[in-house]
DSSP file (Angstrom, degrees, kcal/mol; ACC not computed):
  #  RESIDUE AA STRUCTURE BP1 BP2  ACC     N-H-->O    O-->H-N    N-H-->O    O-->H-N    TCO  KAPPA ALPHA  PHI   PSI    X-CA   Y-CA   Z-CA
    1    1 A M     >        0   0    0      0, 0.0     4,-2.9     0, 0.0     5,-0.2   0.000 360.0 360.0 360.0 -44.5   -6.7    0.5    4.3
    2    2 A W  H  >  +     0   0    0      1,-0.2     4,-2.1     2,-0.2     5,-0.2   0.931 360.0  43.9 -59.6 -43.8   -4.2   -1.4    6.2
    3    3 A N  H  > S+     0   0    0      2,-0.2     4,-2.7     1,-0.2     5,-0.2   0.887 111.5  53.1 -67.4 -42.8   -2.3    1.7    7.2
    4    4 A A  H  > S+     0   0    0      2,-0.2     4,-2.8     1,-0.2     5,-0.5   0.948 110.3  49.4 -58.5 -46.5   -5.5    3.5    8.1
    5    5 A H  H  X S+     0   0    0     -4,-2.9     4,-2.5     1,-0.2    -2,-0.2   0.948 113.7  44.1 -57.7 -48.1   -6.5    0.6   10.4
    6    6 A V  H  < S+     0   0    0     -4,-2.1    -1,-0.2    -5,-0.2    -2,-0.2   0.898 116.2  48.1 -68.9 -39.8   -3.2    0.4   12.2
    7    7 A A  H  < S+     0   0    0     -4,-2.7    -1,-0.2     1,-0.2    -2,-0.2   0.860 125.4  25.4 -69.4 -35.1   -3.0    4.2   12.5
    8    8 A T  H  < S-     0   0    0     -4,-2.8    -2,-0.2    -5,-0.2    -3,-0.2   0.654  92.2-128.2-101.7 -17.9   -6.5    4.8   13.9
    9    9 A G     <  +     0   0    0     -4,-2.5    -4,-0.1    -5,-0.5    -3,-0.1   0.537  57.7 146.8  78.9   0.6   -7.4    1.5   15.5
   10   10 A V        -     0   0    0     -6,-0.4    -1,-0.3    -5,-0.2    -2,-0.2  -0.591  56.8-107.3 -69.8 129.5  -10.7    1.4   13.4
   11   11 A P    >>  -     0   0    0      0, 0.0     4,-1.8     0, 0.0     3,-0.7  -0.244  16.3-125.0 -56.5 141.2  -11.5   -2.2   12.7
   12   12 A L  H 3> S+     0   0    0      1,-0.3     4,-3.0     2,-0.2     5,-0.2   0.936 112.0  57.7 -56.6 -43.9  -11.0   -3.3    9.1
   13   13 A A  H 3> S+     0   0    0      1,-0.2     4,-1.8     2,-0.2    -1,-0.3   0.829 102.7  54.8 -57.6 -31.2  -14.6   -4.5    9.0
   14   14 A E  H <4 S+     0   0    0     -3,-0.7     4,-0.3     2,-0.2    -1,-0.2   0.948 111.1  43.0 -66.1 -47.2  -15.7   -1.0    9.9
   15   15 A Y  H >< S+     0   0    0     -4,-1.8     3,-1.9     1,-0.2     4,-0.2   0.944 113.9  53.9 -65.3 -45.1  -13.8    0.5    6.9
   16   16 A G  H >< S+     0   0    0     -4,-3.0     3,-2.0     1,-0.3    -1,-0.2   0.832  97.3  63.3 -52.6 -37.8  -15.0   -2.4    4.8
   17   17 A A  T 3< S+     0   0    0     -4,-1.8    -1,-0.3     1,-0.3    -2,-0.2   0.590  88.3  73.7 -74.2  -7.6  -18.7   -1.7    5.6
   18   18 A L  T <  S+     0   0    0     -3,-1.9    -1,-0.3    -4,-0.3     2,-0.3   0.675 103.2  35.8 -74.8 -15.8  -18.3    1.7    3.9
   19   19 A S  S <  S-     0   0    0     -3,-2.0     3,-0.1    -4,-0.2     0, 0.0  -0.871  75.1-126.8-136.7 168.4  -18.4    0.1    0.5
   20   20 A D  S    S+     0   0    0     -2,-0.3    21,-0.4     1,-0.3     2,-0.3   0.806 100.0  22.3 -81.7 -27.6  -20.0   -2.8   -1.3
   21   21 A T        -     0   0    0     19,-0.1     2,-0.4     2,-0.0    -1,-0.3  -0.999  66.6-167.3-142.1 140.7  -16.6   -4.1   -2.5
   22   22 A V  E     -A   39   0A   0     17,-2.4    17,-3.0    -2,-0.3     2,-0.5  -0.993   3.4-164.0-131.2 132.9  -13.1   -3.6   -1.1
   23   23 A S  E     -A   38   0A   0     -2,-0.4     2,-0.4    15,-0.2    15,-0.2  -0.984  13.6-173.4-114.9 124.8   -9.9   -4.6   -2.9
   24   24 A V  E     -A   37   0A   0     13,-2.5    13,-2.5    -2,-0.5     2,-0.4  -0.973  18.1-130.8-123.1 139.0   -6.8   -4.7   -0.7
   25   25 A C  E     -A   36   0A   0     -2,-0.4    11,-0.3    11,-0.2     5,-0.3  -0.664  10.9-167.6 -88.5 131.6   -3.2   -5.2   -1.7
   26   26 A L  S    S+     0   0    0      9,-2.3     6,-2.1    -2,-0.4    10,-0.2   0.630  86.4  50.9 -88.3 -17.1   -1.0   -7.7    0.0
   27   27 A S  S  > S+     0   0    0      8,-0.8     4,-1.7     4,-0.2     2,-0.6   0.899  90.1  78.6 -89.1 -47.0    2.2   -6.5   -1.4
   28   28 A K  T  4 S-     0   0    0      1,-0.2     2,-0.8     2,-0.2    -3,-0.1  -0.513 121.3 -14.9 -68.4 117.4    2.1   -2.8   -0.7
   29   29 A G  T  4 S+     0   0    0     -2,-0.6    -1,-0.2     1,-0.1   122,-0.2  -0.244 133.3  65.6  89.3 -47.9    3.0   -2.4    3.0
   30   30 A L  T  4 S-     0   0    0     -2,-0.8    -2,-0.2    -5,-0.3    -3,-0.2   0.568  97.1-132.1 -91.7  -7.0    2.6   -6.0    4.0
   31   31 A G     <  +     0   0    0     -4,-1.7    -4,-0.2     1,-0.2    -3,-0.1   0.626  49.1 150.3  70.6  18.1    5.5   -7.2    1.8
   32   32 A A        -     0   0    0     -6,-2.1    -1,-0.2     1,-0.1     3,-0.1  -0.531  55.5-120.1 -68.6 148.1    3.9  -10.2    0.1
   33   33 A P  S    S-     0   0    0      0, 0.0     2,-0.3     0, 0.0    -1,-0.1   0.897  83.9 -20.8 -60.6 -38.0    5.5  -10.7   -3.4
   34   34 A V  S    S+     0   0    0     31,-0.2     2,-0.1    -8,-0.1    35,-0.0  -0.958  84.0  88.4-154.6 169.4    2.2  -10.2   -5.1
   35   35 A G        -     0   0    0     -2,-0.3    -9,-2.3    -3,-0.1    -8,-0.8  -0.130  33.0-144.9 119.9 158.0   -1.5  -10.3   -4.6
   36   36 A S  E     -A   25   0A   0    -11,-0.3     2,-0.4   -10,-0.2   -11,-0.2  -0.969  15.6-137.2-147.9 159.7   -4.7   -8.6   -3.7
   37   37 A V  E     -A   24   0A   0    -13,-2.5   -13,-2.5    -2,-0.3     2,-0.5  -0.979   9.4-151.6-124.8 133.5   -7.8   -9.7   -1.9
   38   38 A L  E     -A   23   0A   0     -2,-0.4     2,-0.5   -15,-0.2   -15,-0.2  -0.892  12.5-167.4-104.2 130.8  -11.4   -8.8   -3.1
   39   39 A V  E     +A   22   0A   0    -17,-3.0   -17,-2.4    -2,-0.5     2,-0.3  -0.976  34.1 104.5-123.6 120.1  -13.9   -8.7   -0.3
   40   40 A S        -     0   0    0     -2,-0.5   -19,-0.1   -19,-0.2   -20,-0.0  -0.921  69.7 -46.4-170.2-172.0  -17.6   -8.5   -1.2
   41   41 A S     >  -     0   0    0    -21,-0.4     4,-2.4    -2,-0.3     5,-0.2  -0.293  56.8-107.0 -69.4 158.7  -20.8  -10.5   -1.3
   42   42 A A  H  > S+     0   0    0      1,-0.2     4,-2.0     2,-0.2     5,-0.2   0.878 120.5  53.5 -57.6 -37.2  -20.8  -13.9   -2.9
   43   43 A E  H  > S+     0   0    0      1,-0.2     4,-1.6     2,-0.2    -1,-0.2   0.878 109.6  45.6 -66.2 -38.4  -22.6  -12.5   -5.9
   44   44 A R  H  > S+     0   0    0      2,-0.2     4,-2.5     1,-0.2    -2,-0.2   0.826 112.3  51.2 -69.4 -37.5  -20.1   -9.8   -6.5
   45   45 A I  H  X S+     0   0    0     -4,-2.4     4,-2.1     2,-0.2    -2,-0.2   0.891 109.0  51.1 -65.2 -41.1  -17.2  -12.1   -6.1
   46   46 A A  H  X S+     0   0    0     -4,-2.0     4,-1.7    -5,-0.2    -2,-0.2   0.899 112.9  45.9 -64.5 -42.6  -18.8  -14.6   -8.6
   47   47 A R  H  X S+     0   0    0     -4,-1.6     4,-2.2     1,-0.2    -2,-0.2   0.916 110.4  54.4 -68.5 -38.9  -19.2  -11.7  -11.1
   48   48 A A  H  X S+     0   0    0     -4,-2.5     4,-2.8     1,-0.2    -2,-0.2   0.858 105.8  53.2 -59.7 -39.1  -15.6  -10.5  -10.4
   49   49 A R  H  X S+     0   0    0     -4,-2.1     4,-2.0     2,-0.2    -1,-0.2   0.905 108.9  48.1 -67.7 -39.8  -14.3  -14.0  -11.2
   50   50 A I  H  X S+     0   0    0     -4,-1.7     4,-2.2     2,-0.2    -2,-0.2   0.945 113.6  47.5 -61.6 -47.0  -16.0  -14.0  -14.6
   51   51 A L  H  X S+     0   0    0     -4,-2.2     4,-1.9     1,-0.2    -2,-0.2   0.928 109.4  54.0 -58.7 -48.2  -14.7  -10.5  -15.4
   52   52 A R  H  <>S+     0   0    0     -4,-2.8     5,-2.4     1,-0.2     6,-0.3   0.909 110.5  46.6 -50.6 -49.9  -11.2  -11.6  -14.3
   53   53 A K  H ><5S+     0   0    0     -4,-2.0     3,-1.3     1,-0.2    -1,-0.2   0.874 108.7  54.7 -65.6 -39.6  -11.3  -14.5  -16.7
   54   54 A R  H 3<5S+     0   0    0     -4,-2.2    -1,-0.2     1,-0.3    -2,-0.2   0.845 109.7  47.2 -62.9 -31.9  -12.6  -12.4  -19.6
   55   55 A Y  T 3<5S-     0   0    0     -4,-1.9    -1,-0.3    -3,-0.2    -2,-0.2   0.266 117.5-112.8 -95.7  13.0   -9.8  -10.0  -19.2
   56   56 A G  T < 5S+     0   0    0     -3,-1.3    -3,-0.2    -5,-0.2    -2,-0.1   0.786  75.5 131.0  71.0  29.8   -7.2  -12.8  -19.0
   57   57 A A      < +     0   0    0     -5,-2.4    -4,-0.2    -6,-0.2    -1,-0.1   0.342  31.8 120.6 -93.8   2.3   -6.2  -12.2  -15.4
   58   58 A G        -     0   0    0     -6,-0.3     2,-0.3    -5,-0.2    -9,-0.0  -0.358  41.6-165.8 -70.2 149.7   -6.4  -15.8  -14.2
   59   59 A M        -     0   0    0     -2,-0.0     2,-0.3     3,-0.0     3,-0.2  -0.979   7.2-145.6-130.9 147.9   -3.5  -17.6  -12.7
   60   60 A R  S    S+     0   0    0     -2,-0.3     0, 0.0     1,-0.2     0, 0.0  -0.759  73.8  14.9-107.0 156.8   -3.0  -21.3  -12.0
   61   61 A Q        +     0   0    0     -2,-0.3     3,-0.4     1,-0.1    -1,-0.2   0.911  69.0 151.7  55.0  53.0   -1.1  -23.0   -9.2
   62   62 A V     >  +     0   0    0     -3,-0.2     4,-2.8     1,-0.2     5,-0.2   0.144  26.6 118.0-103.6  22.7   -0.8  -19.9   -7.0
   63   63 A G  H  > S+     0   0    0      1,-0.2     4,-2.5     2,-0.2    -1,-0.2   0.895  76.2  50.7 -55.9 -44.8   -0.7  -21.8   -3.7
   64   64 A I  H  > S+     0   0    0     -3,-0.4     4,-1.9     1,-0.2    -1,-0.2   0.910 110.9  49.0 -67.8 -39.7    2.8  -20.5   -2.8
   65   65 A L  H  > S+     0   0    0      2,-0.2     4,-2.6     1,-0.2    -1,-0.2   0.915 111.1  50.5 -59.5 -43.1    1.7  -16.9   -3.6
   66   66 A A  H  X S+     0   0    0     -4,-2.8     4,-2.6     1,-0.2    -2,-0.2   0.907 107.7  52.9 -58.4 -39.6   -1.4  -17.4   -1.3
   67   67 A A  H  X S+     0   0    0     -4,-2.5     4,-2.7     1,-0.2    -1,-0.2   0.922 108.5  50.1 -64.2 -41.7    0.9  -18.8    1.4
   68   68 A A  H  X S+     0   0    0     -4,-1.9     4,-2.5     2,-0.2    -2,-0.2   0.925 111.4  49.6 -61.5 -45.9    3.0  -15.6    1.1
   69   69 A G  H  X S+     0   0    0     -4,-2.6     4,-2.2     1,-0.2    -2,-0.2   0.887 110.0  50.4 -58.0 -42.1   -0.2  -13.5    1.3
   70   70 A R  H  X S+     0   0    0     -4,-2.6     4,-2.7     2,-0.2    -2,-0.2   0.917 109.8  49.5 -60.2 -46.3   -1.3  -15.4    4.4
   71   71 A Y  H  X S+     0   0    0     -4,-2.7     4,-2.4     1,-0.2     5,-0.4   0.909 109.2  53.7 -64.9 -39.7    2.0  -14.9    6.1
   72   72 A A  H  X>S+     0   0    0     -4,-2.5     4,-2.2     2,-0.2     5,-0.6   0.914 111.0  45.2 -54.8 -45.1    1.9  -11.2    5.3
   73   73 A L  H  X5S+     0   0    0     -4,-2.2     4,-0.5     1,-0.2    -2,-0.2   0.924 117.0  44.1 -63.9 -44.0   -1.5  -10.9    6.9
   74   74 A D  H  <5S+     0   0    0     -4,-2.7    -2,-0.2    -5,-0.2    -1,-0.2   0.805 130.6  20.5 -76.0 -26.7   -0.6  -12.9    9.9
   75   75 A H  H  <5S+     0   0    0     -4,-2.4     4,-0.2    -5,-0.2    -3,-0.2   0.692 121.3  45.6-116.9 -25.3    2.8  -11.2   10.5
   76   76 A Q  H  X5S+     0   0    0     -4,-2.2     4,-0.7    -5,-0.4    -3,-0.2   0.580  86.9  82.2-102.5 -13.3    3.1   -7.8    8.8
   77   77 A L  T ><<S+     0   0    0     -5,-0.6     3,-1.5    -4,-0.5     4,-0.2   0.964  97.8  38.4 -64.0 -54.7   -0.1   -6.1    9.6
   78   78 A T  T >4 S+     0   0    0      1,-0.3     3,-1.8     2,-0.2     4,-0.2   0.777 105.9  71.0 -73.0 -23.4    0.7   -4.7   13.2
   79   79 A R  T >> S+     0   0    0      1,-0.3     3,-2.4    -4,-0.2     4,-0.9   0.732  75.4  84.4 -64.6 -21.6    4.4   -4.0   11.9
   80   80 A L  H <X S+     0   0    0     -3,-1.5     4,-1.7    -4,-0.7    -1,-0.3   0.693  74.9  71.0 -57.4 -19.8    2.9   -1.2    9.8
   81   81 A A  H <> S+     0   0    0     -3,-1.8     4,-2.1     1,-0.2    -1,-0.3   0.813  90.6  58.9 -66.5 -26.0    3.2    0.9   12.9
   82   82 A D  H <> S+     0   0    0     -3,-2.4     4,-2.5    -4,-0.2    -2,-0.2   0.907 104.1  51.0 -63.5 -42.8    6.9    0.9   12.4
   83   83 A D  H  X S+     0   0    0     -4,-0.9     4,-2.5     2,-0.2    -2,-0.2   0.893 109.1  49.6 -59.3 -41.2    6.5    2.4    9.1
   84   84 A H  H  X S+     0   0    0     -4,-1.7     4,-2.0     2,-0.2    -1,-0.2   0.908 110.7  49.9 -63.4 -43.3    4.3    5.1   10.6
   85   85 A A  H  X S+     0   0    0     -4,-2.1     4,-1.8     2,-0.2    -2,-0.2   0.888 110.5  50.9 -60.3 -43.3    6.9    5.8   13.3
   86   86 A H  H  X S+     0   0    0     -4,-2.5     4,-2.0     2,-0.2    -2,-0.2   0.904 110.9  48.3 -64.3 -45.2    9.7    6.0   10.6
   87   87 A A  H  X S+     0   0    0     -4,-2.5     4,-2.4     1,-0.2    -1,-0.2   0.876 108.4  54.0 -62.5 -35.0    7.6    8.5    8.5
   88   88 A R  H  X S+     0   0    0     -4,-2.0     4,-2.5     2,-0.2    -1,-0.2   0.896 107.2  52.4 -70.6 -36.7    6.9   10.6   11.7
   89   89 A R  H  X S+     0   0    0     -4,-1.8     4,-1.5     1,-0.2    -2,-0.2   0.933 111.1  45.5 -62.4 -44.1   10.8   10.8   12.3
   90   90 A I  H  X S+     0   0    0     -4,-2.0     4,-2.3     1,-0.2    -2,-0.2   0.902 113.8  50.4 -65.2 -42.2   11.4   12.0    8.7
   91   91 A A  H  X S+     0   0    0     -4,-2.4     4,-3.5     1,-0.2    -2,-0.2   0.917 107.4  53.6 -65.7 -43.6    8.5   14.5    9.1
   92   92 A Q  H  X S+     0   0    0     -4,-2.5     4,-0.9     1,-0.2    -1,-0.2   0.859 109.3  48.0 -62.5 -35.8    9.8   15.8   12.4
   93   93 A V  H >< S+     0   0    0     -4,-1.5     3,-0.5     2,-0.2    -1,-0.2   0.922 115.4  44.9 -72.4 -44.2   13.3   16.5   10.9
   94   94 A L  H >< S+     0   0    0     -4,-2.3     3,-1.9     1,-0.2     6,-0.2   0.884 106.3  60.7 -65.7 -36.7   11.6   18.3    7.9
   95   95 A A  H 3< S+     0   0    0     -4,-3.5    -1,-0.2     1,-0.3    -2,-0.2   0.781 100.4  55.5 -63.9 -25.1    9.2   20.3   10.1
   96   96 A T  T << S+     0   0    0     -4,-0.9    -1,-0.3    -3,-0.5    -2,-0.2   0.483  87.3  94.0 -89.0   1.5   12.0   22.0   11.9
   97   97 A N    X   -     0   0    0     -3,-1.9     3,-2.0    -4,-0.2    73,-0.0  -0.795  69.5-145.8 -93.4 125.4   13.5   23.3    8.6
   98   98 A P  T 3  S+     0   0    0      0, 0.0    -1,-0.1     0, 0.0    -3,-0.0   0.653  97.9  61.0 -66.9 -10.9   12.4   26.9    7.8
   99   99 A R  T 3  S+     0   0    0     70,-0.1    18,-2.8    -5,-0.1     2,-0.3   0.437  97.2  75.8 -91.1   3.0   12.5   26.1    4.1
  100  100 A V  E <   -B  116   0B   0     -3,-2.0     2,-0.6    -6,-0.2    16,-0.2  -0.912  62.9-156.7-118.1 138.7    9.8   23.4    4.5
  101  101 A E  E     +B  115   0B   0     14,-3.1    14,-2.5    -2,-0.3     2,-0.3  -0.974  33.8 148.3-114.8 121.7    6.1   23.7    5.1
  102  102 A L        -     0   0    0     -2,-0.6     2,-0.8    12,-0.2    12,-0.1  -0.903  38.1-149.7-154.6 116.8    4.8   20.6    6.8
  103  103 A D    >   -     0   0    0     -2,-0.3     3,-2.8     1,-0.2     4,-0.4  -0.805  12.5-153.2 -90.2 112.1    1.9   20.2    9.3
  104  104 A L  G >  S+     0   0    0     -2,-0.8     3,-1.8     1,-0.3    -1,-0.2   0.804  89.7  70.1 -59.6 -23.0    2.9   17.2   11.5
  105  105 A A  G 3  S+     0   0    0      1,-0.3    -1,-0.3    -3,-0.1    -2,-0.0   0.731  90.8  61.5 -64.3 -16.6   -0.7   16.5   12.1
  106  106 A T  G <  S+     0   0    0     -3,-2.8     2,-1.2     1,-0.1     3,-0.3   0.617  84.5  85.1 -82.0 -11.6   -1.0   15.4    8.5
  107  107 A V    <   +     0   0    0     -3,-1.8    -1,-0.1    -4,-0.4     5,-0.1  -0.714  44.8 132.9 -92.4  89.3    1.5   12.6    9.1
  108  108 A Q        +     0   0    0     -2,-1.2    -1,-0.2     3,-0.2     2,-0.1   0.652  68.7  20.2-111.0 -20.6   -0.5    9.7   10.4
  109  109 A T  S    S-     0   0    0      2,-0.4   -22,-0.1    -3,-0.3   -21,-0.1  -0.131 110.2 -59.5-123.7-142.9    0.7    6.8    8.4
  110  110 A N  S    S+     0   0    0     -2,-0.1    39,-2.1   -23,-0.1     2,-0.5   0.195 102.0  92.6-100.8  18.9    3.8    6.1    6.3
  111  111 A I  E     - C   0 148B   0     37,-0.2     2,-0.5    35,-0.0    -2,-0.4  -0.939  50.4-170.8-117.0 132.1    3.4    8.9    3.9
  112  112 A V  E     - C   0 147B   0     35,-3.2    35,-2.5    -2,-0.5     2,-0.5  -0.975   4.4-175.6-113.9 119.4    5.0   12.4    4.3
  113  113 A V  E     + C   0 146B   0     -2,-0.5     2,-0.3    33,-0.2    33,-0.2  -0.975  14.1 171.3-114.9 130.5    3.9   15.1    1.9
  114  114 A F  E     - C   0 145B   0     31,-2.5    31,-2.7    -2,-0.5     2,-0.4  -0.977  25.4-138.3-142.9 155.4    5.8   18.4    2.3
  115  115 A R  E     -BC 101 144B   0    -14,-2.5   -14,-3.1    -2,-0.3     2,-0.5  -0.848  16.9-133.4-112.8 143.4    6.1   21.7    0.4
  116  116 A L  E     -B  100   0B   0     27,-3.5   -16,-0.2    -2,-0.4     7,-0.1  -0.864  26.0-133.7 -99.1 129.3    9.4   23.7   -0.1
  117  117 A R    >   -     0   0    0    -18,-2.8     3,-2.0    -2,-0.5     2,-0.1  -0.218  38.5 -74.6 -73.8 166.6    9.0   27.3    0.7
  118  118 A D  T 3  S+     0   0    0      1,-0.2    -1,-0.2     4,-0.0     4,-0.0  -0.372 122.4  40.7 -59.7 142.2   10.3   30.1   -1.6
  119  119 A G  T 3  S+     0   0    0      1,-0.5    -1,-0.2    -3,-0.1   -20,-0.1   0.141  94.4  99.1  98.1 -20.2   14.1   30.2   -1.3
  120  120 A A  S <  S-     0   0    0     -3,-2.0    -1,-0.5   -21,-0.2     3,-0.1  -0.583  87.6 -91.7 -87.9 164.5   14.5   26.5   -1.2
  121  121 A P        -     0   0    0      0, 0.0    -1,-0.1     0, 0.0     2,-0.0  -0.224  54.4 -92.8 -63.3 165.7   15.5   24.5   -4.4
  122  122 A D     >  -     0   0    0      1,-0.1     4,-1.9    -3,-0.1    21,-0.2  -0.276  36.9-101.6 -74.2 167.3   12.5   23.3   -6.4
  123  123 A A  H  > S+     0   0    0     19,-2.7     4,-2.7     1,-0.2     5,-0.2   0.903 119.5  51.5 -55.8 -48.3   11.1   19.8   -5.9
  124  124 A A  H  > S+     0   0    0     18,-0.3     4,-2.3     1,-0.2    -1,-0.2   0.888 111.0  48.5 -61.8 -42.5   12.7   18.2   -8.9
  125  125 A T  H  > S+     0   0    0      1,-0.2     4,-2.2     2,-0.2    -1,-0.2   0.880 113.5  46.0 -66.8 -39.7   16.1   19.5   -7.8
  126  126 A V  H  X S+     0   0    0     -4,-1.9     4,-2.5     2,-0.2    -2,-0.2   0.892 112.8  50.7 -71.3 -40.5   15.7   18.2   -4.3
  127  127 A A  H  X S+     0   0    0     -4,-2.7     4,-2.5    -5,-0.2    10,-0.3   0.922 112.7  46.1 -63.2 -43.2   14.4   14.8   -5.5
  128  128 A E  H  X S+     0   0    0     -4,-2.3     4,-1.7     2,-0.2    -2,-0.2   0.914 113.0  48.1 -66.4 -42.1   17.4   14.4   -7.9
  129  129 A R  H  X S+     0   0    0     -4,-2.2     4,-1.0     1,-0.2    -2,-0.2   0.920 114.4  48.1 -67.3 -42.1   20.0   15.4   -5.3
  130  130 A A  H ><>S+     0   0    0     -4,-2.5     5,-2.8     1,-0.2     3,-0.6   0.908 108.8  53.4 -65.7 -41.4   18.4   13.0   -2.8
  131  131 A R  H ><5S+     0   0    0     -4,-2.5     3,-1.5     1,-0.3    -1,-0.2   0.859 103.3  56.9 -58.1 -38.5   18.3   10.2   -5.3
  132  132 A E  H 3<5S+     0   0    0     -4,-1.7    -1,-0.3     1,-0.3    -2,-0.2   0.815 110.0  46.2 -66.0 -27.9   22.0   10.7   -5.9
  133  133 A R  T <<5S-     0   0    0     -4,-1.0    -1,-0.3    -3,-0.6    -2,-0.2   0.260 127.9 -95.8-101.3   9.5   22.5   10.1   -2.2
  134  134 A G  T < 5S+     0   0    0     -3,-1.5     2,-0.5     1,-0.2    -3,-0.2   0.584  86.2 121.1  93.2   9.5   20.1    7.0   -2.0
  135  135 A V      < -     0   0    0     -5,-2.8     2,-0.6    -6,-0.1    -1,-0.2  -0.946  49.5-150.7-111.6 118.4   17.0    8.7   -0.8
  136  136 A L        +     0   0    0     -2,-0.5    12,-0.4    12,-0.1     2,-0.3  -0.762  20.2 170.9 -92.2 120.2   13.9    8.3   -3.0
  137  137 A L        -     0   0    0     -2,-0.6     2,-0.5   -10,-0.3    10,-0.2  -0.934  26.9-132.3-121.5 153.7   11.3   11.1   -3.1
  138  138 A Y  E     -D  146   0B   0      8,-2.8     8,-2.4    -2,-0.3     2,-0.5  -0.874  18.9-133.0-105.5 135.1    8.3   11.6   -5.4
  139  139 A V  E     +D  145   0B   0     -2,-0.5     6,-0.2     6,-0.2     3,-0.1  -0.772  26.2 175.1 -89.7 120.3    7.7   15.0   -7.0
  140  140 A F  E     -     0   0B   0      4,-2.9     2,-0.3    -2,-0.5     5,-0.2   0.730  66.5 -28.6 -94.0 -26.5    4.1   16.0   -6.6
  141  141 A G  E >  S-D  144   0B   0      3,-1.6     3,-0.5     0, 0.0    -1,-0.3  -0.905  87.7 -59.8-168.9-169.4    4.5   19.4   -8.0
  142  142 A A  T 3  S+     0   0    0     -2,-0.3   -19,-2.7     1,-0.3   -18,-0.3   0.796 135.2  11.1 -63.3 -27.0    7.0   22.2   -8.6
  143  143 A R  T 3  S+     0   0    0    -21,-0.2   -27,-3.5   -20,-0.1     2,-0.4   0.187 110.7  91.6-135.7  18.2    7.5   22.6   -4.8
  144  144 A T  E <   +CD 115 141B   0     -3,-0.5    -4,-2.9   -29,-0.2    -3,-1.6  -0.953  46.6 177.1-120.9 138.1    5.8   19.6   -3.3
  145  145 A L  E     -CD 114 139B   0    -31,-2.7   -31,-2.5    -2,-0.4     2,-0.4  -0.932  14.1-150.9-135.5 153.3    7.5   16.2   -2.5
  146  146 A R  E     -CD 113 138B   0     -8,-2.4    -8,-2.8    -2,-0.3     2,-0.4  -0.968   5.9-168.8-123.8 144.6    6.3   12.9   -1.0
  147  147 A A  E     -C  112   0B   0    -35,-2.5   -35,-3.2    -2,-0.4     2,-0.4  -0.985   7.7-166.5-128.1 143.9    8.4   10.4    1.0
  148  148 A V  E     -C  111   0B   0    -12,-0.4     2,-0.3    -2,-0.4   -37,-0.2  -0.995   5.1-155.3-131.6 133.0    7.0    6.9    1.8
  149  149 A T        +     0   0    0    -39,-2.1     2,-0.3    -2,-0.4   -39,-0.1  -0.773  22.2 162.2-104.8 158.2    8.4    4.4    4.3
  150  150 A H    >   -     0   0    0     -2,-0.3     3,-2.2   -68,-0.1  -120,-0.1  -0.895  54.3 -62.7-160.2-176.5    7.8    0.7    4.1
  151  151 A L  T 3  S+     0   0    0      1,-0.3  -123,-0.0    -2,-0.3  -121,-0.0   0.788 125.4  54.5 -50.4 -34.6    8.9   -2.8    5.2
  152  152 A D  T 3  S+     0   0    0      2,-0.1     2,-0.5     0, 0.0    -1,-0.3   0.247  89.4  91.3 -91.5  13.4   12.4   -2.4    3.5
  153  153 A V    <   -     0   0    0     -3,-2.2     2,-0.2     4,-0.0   -67,-0.1  -0.953  63.5-158.4-108.2 116.1   13.2    0.9    5.3
  154  154 A S     >  -     0   0    0     -2,-0.5     4,-2.1     1,-0.1     5,-0.2  -0.480  31.2-107.8 -94.0 166.1   15.0    0.5    8.4
  155  155 A A  H  > S+     0   0    0      1,-0.2     4,-2.3     2,-0.2     5,-0.2   0.871 121.9  51.5 -60.1 -38.6   15.3    2.9   11.4
  156  156 A A  H  > S+     0   0    0      1,-0.2     4,-2.8     2,-0.2    -1,-0.2   0.901 108.2  50.5 -62.4 -39.1   19.0    3.5   10.4
  157  157 A Q  H  > S+     0   0    0      2,-0.2     4,-2.6     1,-0.2    -2,-0.2   0.877 110.3  51.7 -68.3 -34.7   18.0    4.3    6.8
  158  158 A V  H  X S+     0   0    0     -4,-2.1     4,-2.5     2,-0.2    -2,-0.2   0.935 109.6  48.0 -66.7 -46.1   15.3    6.7    8.2
  159  159 A A  H  X S+     0   0    0     -4,-2.3     4,-2.1     1,-0.2    -2,-0.2   0.966 114.2  47.2 -57.8 -51.1   17.9    8.5   10.4
  160  160 A R  H  X S+     0   0    0     -4,-2.8     4,-2.9     1,-0.2    -2,-0.2   0.921 111.0  51.8 -58.3 -44.8   20.3    8.8    7.3
  161  161 A A  H  X S+     0   0    0     -4,-2.6     4,-2.7     1,-0.2    -1,-0.2   0.899 109.1  49.6 -63.0 -41.2   17.5   10.0    5.1
  162  162 A G  H  X S+     0   0    0     -4,-2.5     4,-1.7     2,-0.2    -1,-0.2   0.876 111.7  49.5 -60.9 -39.6   16.6   12.7    7.6
  163  163 A Q  H  X S+     0   0    0     -4,-2.1     4,-2.3     2,-0.2    -2,-0.2   0.920 111.9  48.2 -62.8 -47.6   20.3   13.7    7.7
  164  164 A I  H  X S+     0   0    0     -4,-2.9     4,-2.8     1,-0.2     5,-0.2   0.926 112.3  48.1 -64.6 -44.0   20.5   13.9    3.9
  165  165 A L  H  X S+     0   0    0     -4,-2.7     4,-1.6     1,-0.2    -1,-0.2   0.841 110.6  52.1 -67.1 -31.0   17.3   15.9    3.6
  166  166 A R  H  X S+     0   0    0     -4,-1.7     4,-0.6    -5,-0.2    -1,-0.2   0.914 112.2  45.8 -69.3 -41.3   18.5   18.3    6.3
  167  167 A E  H  < S+     0   0    0     -4,-2.3     3,-0.4     1,-0.2    -2,-0.2   0.905 112.7  49.8 -67.3 -41.3   21.8   18.8    4.4
  168  168 A L  H  < S+     0   0    0     -4,-2.8    -1,-0.2     1,-0.2    -2,-0.2   0.860 115.6  43.0 -68.9 -30.4   20.1   19.3    1.0
  169  169 A L  H  <        0   0    0     -4,-1.6    -1,-0.2    -5,-0.2    -2,-0.2   0.484 360.0 360.0 -92.8  -3.5   17.7   21.8    2.4
  170  170 A G     <        0   0    0     -4,-0.6    -3,-0.2    -3,-0.4    -4,-0.1   0.467 360.0 360.0  71.0 360.0   20.3   23.7    4.4
């Protein structure tokens, strides 16, 4: 939801209004060490607290973690646009490769999903070769891969990843 908000400009409250309850993660994308926030009515939150305790998910003395989550919300939300720009740079490199099928219009956040055309190595081979060179890709299928950028990926690393993928795919 954070990434969709930053990419589209649609207010978080507008996304939240689409559901009775929303759970958002503070660590994914925003860089907090742990944590999620549940947003709902007072009644639903009270019910969720009871269920959390029943399942043994309560924590004590979490003030320092809450502070990290607060910092992430205050300082990392708008920074997600950097992740989106980084993903776009990788996608632009991939889209120019004749062995790759990728619609640039689908790259709107920090996720790049691309398909390897016939004649290119299979997805598992590309992922393994990329991993050996420090680029992590997720295999979605025999010929489909996903790349994700995040807080810990710099512009220099994005450029290097693009170069490595260009070399691997010929």
